[in-house]
N, C-alpha and C positions, 0 to 999 in steps of 0.2 A: 504493500500500500504506500502511495506517495505521501509526502508530508502534508500537502494540501488536502488530500482526501482524508488523511488521518484526522486533521484538524476539524474538517466538516463532520466526521463521524463522532468525534468527541463532543463537539458543540451540540449536535443533535441529541446525544446521550444525556448531556447535562440538562437540556431543555425538557426532555421527556420526563425528568423528575418532577416537573410541575403538575403532571396529571397522572392518574392511575395507569401504570404501564402493564398491559397484559401481553401475553405471547402473541395473540392475534394482532394486536395493534402494532407491535414491533415488526411483525412480519409484513403488515400492510405498509408501514413506513419504509421498510427495506425496498419494497417495490416502488413506493412513491419517490424516494430519493434517487432511484435509478432511471426515472422517466425523463428523458431529455428531448430537446427539439431538433432543429435542423442539423443533420450531418455530424452528430456527436461521435468522436472517436472513442470515448469512454462513457459508459452508461451512468457513471456517477461523477462526471466532470463538473466542476464548479469554477466560476471565474476567479482568477487570482486578482487581488486588490492591492493598491498601494498601502504602505504602512500608515497607521494612524499617526497624526502629528498635531500637537497643540493641546488645548484644554479638553479634558475628557468630560463628557456629559454624564448623566445619571446611570448609564449602563456601560459596561466594558465594551460590549459589541452589540450589533443589531444584524440579524440574518434576514436578508431580502430574497424573496422567491420571484422568479420570472420565467418566461419562455425564451428560447432562442428563435423568436419569430420577429418579423419586422413590425408586427402589430404591438410589440413590446419595445418599440424604439426608444422610449424614454429611459427604460432601465438599461438597455444595451448601450446607448450613447452616454448616459450619465455615469455608468460604471467605467466605460472605456476611457472617458475624459477625466475621470477622477473628481467629478463635480459633487457626487454624493459624499465621498470621503472628505473633501474640503469642507463641506457644510457641517460634517459631524466632528471635525477636529480630532480629538484624541480618542473618540469612540470608534472602534474598528468595524468596517463593513465586512460582513460575510455573506456569501451568496449560495443559492441552490437553484438549479435549473430543472424545469418540469416540461412535460409534453402537453398536458392539458389541465384544465382548472379543477375538476373534482379531486384529483389526487393532491393538488396543491392546497386545497382547502382542508383536506384531511391532515396535512402536515401543519398547517396553521393552527388547527384546532388542538393538535397534539403538542404544540409548543416547539416544534422543530423549526418553524419559520415565524418571524415576528410581523413582517410587513410584506405584502405580496402584490404584484401586478397580475391581475386575473380578469377573466371575462365576467359579464353580468350574470349569466345563468348560474354558474357555480357559486357566486357570491350570494345570490338570492336564495339558492338551495341551502347553503351553509347557514345563512341567517335564520331561515324559517325552521330548519331542523333543530337548531339550538334554542328555539323560542326567543330569538333576539339576544342571546347571551354571549356568543363567541366572537363576532366580528363587527366592524363598522367600515362602511365605505367612506374614505376620507379625501378622495380626489378622483378626477377623471385622468385619463392618460391618452387614449387614442379613439378616434372615430373612423369608421370605415375599415377597409382592408379584408373583406371576406367575400368569397364568390363561389358559385356552383360551376365547376369546370367539367366538361363532358367530352367523351370521345365522339367527334362529329360523324364518324362512320357508322355509329350505332344510334346516336341521339341527335336528331335535327331540331326537335321542338319539345315542349313540355309534354305533349301527348305521347312521345316516345319513351318516357321514363318508366312506363309500366313494364314489369318483368326484368328491369335492369337492377344492377347493384351499384349503390352510391355510398361512398365512404364518408365518415366524419371522424374527428380525432378521438372522441370518447363519449360514452353514454352520458347524456346530461350536460355536456359542455355547450358553450354558446353556439357553435356552428351546428351541433347536433339538434339543438332546439330550433334553430333557424330553418334547417332542412325539414324537420317534422312539421313545423308550422306551415311552411310553404306547401308541402305535399297535401296537408289537410285542406288548405285553401284551394287547392286544385282538384279536390274531390277524391284523392287517393286515400285508401284505408290502410292504416299501419298499426302494428303493435309496438308502442314506443319502447317497451322494455326489451323485447327480443329482437327488434329490428325487422321482423317478418311482416309481409303484407304485399300490397300491390307493387311496391318498390322495396327491394331488400336494402336495408340500411346496415352497413358493415362498419363497425367502430374499430379503426386501426390507427396506429401512431402516425403523426405527421412525417416522421423520419422514414417511414416505409411506404407511404401512400404513393409516392412517385414510381417506385419500382413495381408496386402492385398495379398501377395504371398502365405502365409500359408492358407488363406481362399479361394484360387482359384480365386480371383477377377482379378488377372493379371497372365499371363503365364511366365513372365520374366521381367527383368528390366536392363536398361543400367544406371549404378549408380556408384558414387565414393566410395572410401573406407572411413569407414568400412562397409557401407551398402552391398557392393558386397560380402564381406567375411561373413557377417551375413546371406545372402541368401544362400550361399554355406553350412553354418552350418545347415540351415533348409532343406537341401536336394537338393538345386539347383546345377546346373552344369555350369561351365564357357564355354559358347559357343564362345565368343570373348574376349580375353584380349586385350585392345586397344593398348598396347605396340607392339603387333604383326603387327599393321597396319602402323608403323612409322619406318623410317630409324634409325638404331642403337637402336630401341626401346625407343627413347626419344621424348617426346612432352610436351608442356607446359600444365599443368593442373591448376596451380594456379599462378597468378601474384600478385604483390603489385601495387595498383593504388592509386593516390592521387588527391584530388580536386585541380584544377589549382589555384583557389583563395587562398586555404590554402598554397599551395607550394609557391606562390608569397609572401604571408604575413608572412610565418613562415618557411623559408628554413632551419633554424637551427634545428627546431623541426623535420622536415622531415628527415634531415640527421641523427639525433639522433635515430629515429625509424629504419632507414636503418642500422645503426651501430648495433642496437639490433638484427635486422634480420640476418645480416651476422654472428654475434657472435653466435646466436642461431643455425643457420644451421651448423656451424663448431662444435658446441657442440653436435648436433644430430648425426653427422657423427662419432664423436669420442666416443660417449657414447650411442650406440643404446639401450642397456638395460635400462639405465636411461631415455632415451627419451621416450621409451614405457611406463615406469612408470609415467613419467610426463604427457603424453597424457591421460592416464587413470585417473590420479588424477584430471586433468582439466575436463574431461568428467563427473566424479563423481560430481564435484562442480556444473557443468552446468545442469546436468540432474538427479542427484541422483543415477546413475548407472554406473558401470564400464563395459568395454567389457571383455568377457571371454578371457582367455589367448590365446586359439587357434585362435579366431577371430582377436585379436589384433596382434598376430604374423603374421598371413596371410596378414592382411591389411598393416602392416608396411613394410613387405617384398616387397610389390608391388609399393612402392613409393620411390622417391629419392629427398631429400632436396637439393635445388640448388639455388645459387644466379643468375645464368644465366637465362635470360628470354626466351631463346631458340626462338629468334625472327623470325627465318626462319619458324618455325612451326606455329607461329601466322598468318603469311601470308597464309599458307595452311588452317588454320582453318577458316579464313575469306572466302576463296574460297569455303570451305565446306558449310558455311552458305548461300552463294549465290546459290550454287548448290541445296541446300535443299529448296530454295524459301523463306528464312527468311530475306534476306538482298539483297539490290541492290549492285552492284559492288562498294566497298568502296574505298575511298582515305585514306590510313592509314599513309600518310606522316606526321611526327611530333607526332605520337602517343606515342613514347618513349621519356623520358628525363632521361638518364642514368648517367648524369654528377654527381649528388649527390652520386649515388651508386659507381661509379668509384673512387670518392674521398675517400669513406669509404674503398673500396677494396685496394686502394693504401696504406692507413694508416695501414691496416691489413697485408700488404705484399702479397696481392693476385693480379692476373692479371685482367685487365679490361675486360668487356664483350661487345658483339656486339649487335647493334640494327638492323643488316641486312639491312641497308640502309633506315630504317623507322624512 
């Protein structure tokens, strides 16, 4: 085991002491901490970070979870540029990479991760399953960047989806809910849990979906960037860009969530991470070329491979870095999960705590954001 991997394992072990640790939970987390995104050369790779320097905040370290996806550009760029570590001073940034949101939420609930970049559907599910006790959404991160890509030789229109196999990253993740909701809206009947129905929904990792598509094992996939652009580069065609399904083309793809226990114990650390997030988003908007380079450098570190320029340019063009959590669209995404049969009608009151973000935005001369009454 490398030193970096050993540190991550020890950190996870210490944090697991905060909650009852059963053998089943530890086995689950072993799988969770192995789930990586694009092109990972090691299933438990985590991003190396610069050393902490300066005044330490109330915690020795903070563990950030995220995906190796372009839809998590804020995390990728902020870590690669050292923006988060600078904001945290002497408190060390630690990281863990995931493939999809449900496993990341399990890690957050178990105390192996403190703050996470994650999609709305897993955040909603985690909040409702814990009866509002485990997490809070504290910021937006990304709008857009998800599409249904299909094999044009097999699927020319929505009517051709019947009998075909379409992949999503994981049961209950944001793209899984989007696909199920879309199919229901087109009159297709599906069993949300098994994926069986008029269209077969196959839940497979983002890191293997491209090879599955090339080998004909799936006929398409509803996936985030850069996987969507990778599929297009392999001959796929965009059947649905999810932007087209939302007013003004805006919808929350990635939020920032925090463990409520960590927020209560270390509000200064949470606010410092949010400062890094706001500053990173501003840097991305002001430096798109530099942001793309930073994303590729981070992907290289995580997986040993950069994205081709055409894929990266396409993926980056499909996302928008934003501090706004686009809370009104979160309510809609919850309704989609209910419609798909993955969730009972949820009570989302209190899911947001935007006070720390609004304090950061005020200090940066930016307007406050809305929680849409949630």
